[in-house]
N, C-alpha and C positions, 0 to 999 in steps of 0.2 A: 762753390765753396768746397775745398778739399775735404773728403770724408774723414780722413784719419784725425783731423784736428778737433772737431767740435764734439764735446761730450756734454751730456745733460747734467744738471745740478741734482744733488741728492735732496730729497724733499723733507726730511725730518731728522731730528737728533739721533733717532734709532738707526736710520739709514746711514747716517754719517759714521756711527760707531761700527756698523757692518763694513762700510767702505774702508775704514781704517784697518780692519782685519784682513779683508780680501784684496785691498788695493784696487777695488773696482772703480773708484772715482778718480784714479790718477793722482793719489796723494803725494805730498812732498817726499822726495827721495826715490820715487819710482824710476826705474831704468827701462829704456826701450831695448829692442833687440840690438845686439852688437854693443851693449854697454853704454848706450847714449843716455845722457841726462835728460829727464823729462820735466819741463816746467808747465804748470797750469797758469793760464792767463785769462782773466775774465773781465768783461766790460758790459756796459749797457749801450744801447744804440739802435739804429735802424739798419735795414739791409745795405744801404749805401756805405755806411760806416763799416759794416761787417766785411763787405767786399774789399774795401781798401785795407782794412786791418789784416785780412788774410794774405793779401799781396805783400804787405810790409813784413809780416811774420815769416813768409817764405824767404824773403831777402835776408832776414836775420838768421834763419837756419842755414842759409847758404854761406853766410859769413862766419857762422859758428857751427861747423859740421858735427861737433860732438854734442849738440843740443837739439832736442825736439820740443816744440811748443804745442800743447793742446789748448784749444780756445773754446770759449762758450760765451754767448751774449743773450740778452733778453731786453725787454722794455724796462724803463727805469724803476717802476714800482715793484715789479717782480724781482728785479735784480737786487733791490734793497733788502727784500725779505729773504731771498736765497742766501745772500752774502751774510746777513745777520745769523741765519741758521748755521751756516758753515763755520762762522767765527765762534759761535757759542759752542760748537762741537769740537773746536780745536783743529778744524780742517779747512782753514782759510786758504785760498789759492796762493801759489807762490807770488804771483804778480796780479794786482787788482786795480781796477779803475775806481776812483773814489770821488765823491761829491764834497764840496766845501763843508757841508753840514755833517759829514761823517768823520772828518779828521779827528776832532776832539774825542768823539765816542770810541773810535777804534784805537787811538793812541793811548787814551787813558785805560782802556781795557786790556792793554798788553798784546794787541793783535798785530801791531805794525813794528817793523824793524827800524832801528836807528840807522838811517842811510848815511850818516857821516862816517860810519865805520867802513863804508865801501867807496870812499872818495878816490881810491886809486883807479877805479873803473867807472865811476859815475861823476861826470863833469857838470858843475853848476856855475862856472865863472861867467858864462855868456847869458845868464838869465838875470833879468832885473832883480836886484836884491830885495826890493819891496815886495815884488810878486813872489819870490822864493820864500820869503818869511811867512807867507800865508799857509805854508805846509808845516810850520813848526808848532809844537806844543811844549811849553816850558823850556824853550830854547833848544829843543831837540828836533832835528829834521826828519819827520816821519813820512813825508810825501813830497813829491815834486810836481809842480803844475805842468800840465801838458799843453795848455793853450789858453788864450785870453778870449773871453766872450762877453756878451752883454745881452740884455733882453731886447726884444723887438716885437713889433706887430707885423706878422707875415700876412699877406693878403693875396687873394685871387685877382690878378690883374684884369683878366678878361671879363669876369663878372662885374667887377667894380666899374670898369670903363663903360660897359654896356648899360649900367644903371643910370648913367648921366650925373651921378653924384661927383663933385669935384674930387680929384685924387688928393691924398694927404700931402701937406707941405713938409717943411723941415722940422716943424715943432707944432704941438697942439696941447691944450690943457685937457684935463679929464672931462670937463663939461663940454668942450668942443668935440672930444672923442665920442661922448655919449650922444650928442646931437647927430653926429655923422653916422653912428650905428643905427639910430632911429631912422635916418633917411635911407640908409642902405636896406634896412628891413622892409620899409615901405615900398621901395622901388623894385626889389628883387623877390619879395615874397618869402624870404628866409632870414633868420637872425643875422645881424651884422657881425656878431662875434661870438666866440666861446664865452660863456659866463665867467668873468674873472673873479667872481666872489669866492670860488672854491680854491683859488690859488694863493698860497702864502707868499709866493714870489711877487705876484701882482700887488698884493696888499702892501708888501714892503716898499715897492716903488711908489705907491700912493702915499704911504706913511712918510717916506723920506721927502716927498714933495711938500709935506706939511711941516718939515723941519724936525721930524721925529725919527725914531729907529725901532727896529724889532726888539733889540736888546740893549741894555746898559753895558758899560764897560766891565762891570762885575758879574755879568751873566744873568741879570734879572730882566723882567719884561720892560720894554721901553715905551709901552703904550698902555692905555686904559680901556676898560670896557666901553666907555663912551666913544673912543676912537674907532674901535671895531664895530660898534653899533652903527656909526655913521657910514662906514665902508659897506657893511652888509645891507643897510637901508638903501644906499645908492644902487648897488648891484641888483637887489631884490626888485626894486622898482623897474629897472631895465628889463629884467626877466619877465615880469608881469606884463610889460608893454610889448613883449616879443622882440625887443631889440637885441637881446643876447639869448643864447641857447637855453632850451627848457631843461628841467631837472632830469628827465629820462635820458637826455644826451650827455649832460654834464657828468652823471654818475657812471658813464662808460669810460671815462678817462682813466688811463693806466700809465701815463708817462710816455706813450708812443705817439708819433704823429698820425699813425694810421687810424687811431681811435678818437681823434679830435673831430669836432664837427667840420672844420675846414678840410681835414683829410678825408672825411666821408662825403664831402660835397654838400653839407647841410648848413654851412655858414660861409661868410665872405672873408672873415679874418680870424686870426688866432694869436694870442700873446704867447711867445715862446722864447727860448734862447736862440741866438742866431745860428750856431752850428747845427743843432738838430733840425732847424727849419729847412735844411737842404732836402730832408726826406719828403717834403711837400711836393717837390718837383715831379716825382713819379705819380703823384696822386691828383694834382690839380691841373687839368687840361688847359686852363686859361693862362698859365704861367704864374710865377710867384715873385713878389717884390717885398722889400723890407722898409719899414718906416719906424721912427723912434717911438718909445713908449710915451704916453701922455705925461705932462708935468703938472706941478701944482698950479693953482690959479694965478699965482704971481710969477710963474715961469720957472720956479725952482725945480731942477731936474731930480727925479727920484731914482732913475736907473744908474748903473755904474759899471765900470769894467771890473771883472773879477776873473780869477782862474776858472776857466770853463769846466775843468775837471782836473783831478790829480791822478798820479799813479804811485802806488805804494807796494811794499814787499812784506810778505808774511814774516812775523817774528819766528815762526816755527819752520820756515823753509829749510830744507836740507842743503840747498844750493844758493846761499846768499850772494856769492860772487856772480854766478850766471844770471840770477834774477836781477841783480843790479846792472849787469851788462844789457839786459833787455830793456830796462828803464832808460839807460843811457842812450840806447839805440832809438827808442821811441821819441825821445826829447831832442837829441842832438844830431842824429844822422841826417845828412842832407838828402840822400836818396829816399830815406823813409819819409822825410818831410814832403818831398815831391809827390809821393804816393798818397799820403794821408791828406794832403792839402789842408783845407780848413774844416775837415769833418769833426775835429775835436776843438775847434777854435783856431785862431791865428797863432802860429808857433811862438813859443816863449823864448826860444834861443834867438837872441837878437841878430846874430850873423846869419842864421838860417832864414829868419823872417825877411831880412833885407835881400837875401839872395833869391828866395822863391817868390817874393811878392810880385815882381813884374811877370812871373811865369804863371801866376794863378789864372785859371780860366773858369768860365761858366759861373756856377753859383759860388765857388770859392772866391772868385773876384768880387761877386756881389757882396759877400760878407766882409771882405777886406775894404771895399769902398764904403760900406755902411759904417764900419768902425772908424775909418778915416774921417768921415763926416762928423763924428762925435768927438774927435780929439780936442782936448782943452775945454769941453763944454760940460763934462760930468764931474760930480764930486767924488772924493776919495771913497773907496769901498769900506764897508764896515769890517770889524774884526770877525774872525771865524766865529760862528754861533756856538753856544754851549751844547754839550752832548745831548741834552734833552730835546733839542729842536728837531732832531731826526724823527722822533716819535710824534712830535707836535704837528708836523706837516700832515700826517694822516688824521690827527685829531681835528685840525683846522678844516679839512675837507669834509670829514664826517659831520661836524657841527653845522657847516653850511648846508649840507644835504638836508638837514632838518628844516632849514629856512626855505630852501628851494622846493621842498615837498610840502611846505606850509604847515609843518608840524610844530614849529617854534617861531616866535617872532625874532627879528634881528637882535633885539636887546636880550631876550632870553638866551639865545644861542651864544651871544657875545659874553654874557656873564658866566655861562657854563664853561666856555672855553677858557676864560681868564682863571677860573677856579682850578680847572685841570692843569693848565699851563704852569701855574705857580707850584702846584703839587709836584709836577713832573720835574721842574727845574730845581726843586729842593731835594729830590730823591738822589 
């Protein structure tokens, strides 16, 4: 990775203030030697995504010789915290990767630029309009989707085959999934899966399979304490049986594949999004394959296609045109698409997707084939969640930690979460 690009994040609001004075964090408006414009671009991901991103950024700099791009990345959880600190200090990077759950929060907070003002350099005509709309808040385009993704169960092919347990088919229910995890644990001597109880994403898939949703159209909770109690009772039982990972492993999760039980070699499967699952390749010697998330008992699918991530521009950038050019490059440039592959999901530019699809290789092709197998089978995605959901992801995991360490019952933890969630969504 080129040394001149990657810069560390500032750790606190005080450090951010100092950076603004000294320009030590490469703030907006910084110029490199020779008068070049410097853009800061940050994202979350794994080393595979980082290597591809650095190659793509080098190509952008070649195409735009008057611009230097400094980059930084980290695991998802650390990235969320650092970006929030930067945004609160008025020092958000010029171009930033964003999650579905961050759009409302940062748009409402005045952090993001109205990208419609840069339509001269940022093309959106070849992006599905429904997908493009997911980056809007109050009809203002604050972010552009970079890829399309969906959840998956990634698994260690070698270990699973060696166990003698039948490989997964094209669909399974949650009860069938649970029985399979029990069988894998019995045959392999290690948990079949990462405990999904800690994951709001997995809970949403389970909930949608029951015909419900995380949130109502007006931004309220779409489920009850009884629903969450049922989910946590289900996962808690599996943990007690040893079918899913124990508390001490689950609490090490930080959004990176490296710190999942599957990544550490202590489980057979992991529920994740399809694009970051590519990071398992370097960690799992037996090879990695993808299979759908479990459905409701009546076959109702809970997973959905969603923008795997977005890219946005800081409202405070000193270089909105150049920042928008970088966004356009990441989304629409054919050469960039060949470099990035499916590391951020399958490309959203329809022409680019059709062009590079046949050229995809290795795990990129695995992801493309996996998504193709689900075409026409999934329900429409939900609307972008309310701003409070970003904080509630951490609350969800924290409250489940109390269950997995047997400090609270599933019902007690569920009631505690519902109380906090309602307060967060009202604030």
